[in-house]
N, C-alpha and C positions, 0 to 999 in steps of 0.2 A: 384214593384217589385223585391223590393230585397231582401223582407221577406219571398216571393215565392222561392225564389231562394237557401237562407240562411237555408230555413226550408226542403229543397231534401235534404242532405246529412243524417239530423237526421232521416227523414224517414225513408231513405235506413238502416242506422243499425238498427233503430226500427225494422225493417223488417226482418233483417237477424237475428238477437239475437232473434226474436222471437221462430223462429223456431229450433234455436241450444237448447234454455235455455225455456223461459219462455213458450212457446207453442210446446215442442219439443213434436211431434207427437206418441211415446212410453212413454217418461215418465211423461207427464203434460195430454196427450189428451186420452193417453190409446187407440192410432189409429193404425189399423196395428198389433192386435196383431197373426193374423195367420204365418204368417211371422218371427214373432221373437218367436213365441213360435216352431216353425218348421225346419226352417235354422240353429240356433246357438249352435247348437253341437261342431262345429271349425268355425275356422275363415274365412276359406277363403268362402266355399258360403254363409256365414253369408254378407263379404264384397263381393261378384259377387251380390249379393240380393240385396242390399244396390245401389251399380252403378247400378242396370238396373231401378231401383226405382228413380233415381235420372236423370238419362236420359228419363223416363217416364215422368219425372213429369215437367222436363222442356224444351219439344216438348208441351203437353199438356196446360201448363202455357201459353206459349207461341201461339201457335193457336185460346186458348179460348179468348186471351186477341184481340187477331189483329179480330175477330168475335163477340165480345161482342156488338157492338152497332148494328147487326143482329138477334141476337137470339131473337127467340118469346118464349115467359114465358114457352110456354106447347110444347116447342123444346127441350128444354134449356139441359136437363139431357138427352136424348137422341144423341145430337150434343157432349155432354159430354162425353159420353160413347163410341160412335164411334170414337171421335180423339183418346182417351185413348186409346182403342185396336189396333187402324191402328199402335202405335206406341211400345205398348208391345210386337206384331205380328213381329214388326223390331226387339227386343231384343230377343224374345225367337228365333228367323230363325237364329241371330247371334249370338249366344252360341255354337245354333246345330251344324254348320258351321264350325265357329272356337275354340268351347271350348265345345266337344262332351261329353267330362267324365263328366265337372261342372252342362252341358245342364241335364244327366242323374242324378248325385248331387241333383239338384233341383226340379226334377220330374217337378208334374204340379205347382209349385209354381209362378213361373214365366207367365204362363199365368193366376195366378190369380191377379196377379196385376190389371188387371183389373178393379174388383172390391174391390179393396184393398179402404180402406176407406181415406186414407189420400190425395190418388190422385183430386177422385170426391170432396174432400171436399176443398180441396186449388184453384179446376176451378171455382165451387160455392162462397166459399168466399171472394178468393182475385182474380182470373186471369178474374172473368165475370164482376169485378167493379173496374179494376184498369189498368191503361196503361203499355205498355209493359215494363218497366225498372223496375218497381215495383214487377208484375209478374216475372220477371226472377229472383230477389233477393229471392222473398218468396218462388220460386222451390226450388233455391240452400240452403237456409235455412235450409226448411224443410226436403230437403233432406240428408243432410250433418249431418244434427240433426239426423237423423232415420239412417242413415248409421255407424253413430260414436256411438249410443247405443247399435246396433246392432254387434260390432265390439267385444265392451267392454263387452257386456253379453256373447257372444262368446268365448272371450278368458280368463276369467274366468269357464265357463265351460271347454272347451278346454282341461287348465290348468290343474285342478282337474283332470277329465276323464282320460287324458294320458300324463299328467307332459311335454307338449308342444304347443308353440302357435304358428300357420302359417306350423305347421308340425316340426316346427325345439326344438330340445327336450333341456327344459330347466332346468328340475328337473332329480337329477340321481333318476333309477327305482331302487327298492329294489331288484329285481331279477338280478340286474346287477352291487351290491356292494353297491348301495346308498342306503336313507332313504324314499322317496315316495314311498308310496302304491299307483294305482290304486284306482281312488272311481268312479266305474264304472255308479253307477246312474245318474253322473252327464251328460253323454251321452245319458241319458234316457230323455224320455221329464216329467218325477217326476224333472228333472233337473234343467230344462227349467221354469217350473213353480216356484221352491223353491230359484233359483238366480234371478228372476225376482220377485219374489214377494222382497227379499232382497233390490236388486235396489228400488224397490218404494221408499220403506219405509227409507232408506236412503235419499232419496228427499223430504220425506214428514220431516223427522226430519228435514233438512235444511232450508227447507221453511219455517217450522211449527216458526224457531229460529230465522228466519229473521223476518217474518211479528211479 
């Protein structure tokens, strides 16, 4: 009995760290590439998208975990999709009601969370096989790992494209007597591919050295 209780904190910490680093959805599993490339031109939309994903992940993992013993093999994907779609709709309507400008900025990418591989992957791989606490920790770790990566990627792109982060001017622009010249390409799709490629290369370099 004591061995079981002693193993729980280790299991919880391993589950959390898996989402933050070892199985980071973007940097290690290469999941959720559509929003990663589409909404990271600035930090605000990237952070908002990350918060929406965390909300949907947490809620869907909770529901799937609670009904895991009732799932039928031939119906499980349908149940996952319906559950995810419910919470995506809630998030989308919330943004339209309270953050209409951000909702317009994100456009169709919030509804597309329904088909985000991260959400359905965690429902299948974790929530449908584990208890409530593990499922919540897994969702939180994966969601935060996804959000942090989005924000780092967006920070680099926004800084190089505008000289600002979170719309706060960091670098003095050349046209205002400073030295920084905007790199317009970083605000375009090519900037997303370039920055993500460099981040993935850096991660592979670090993990390769550790190995």
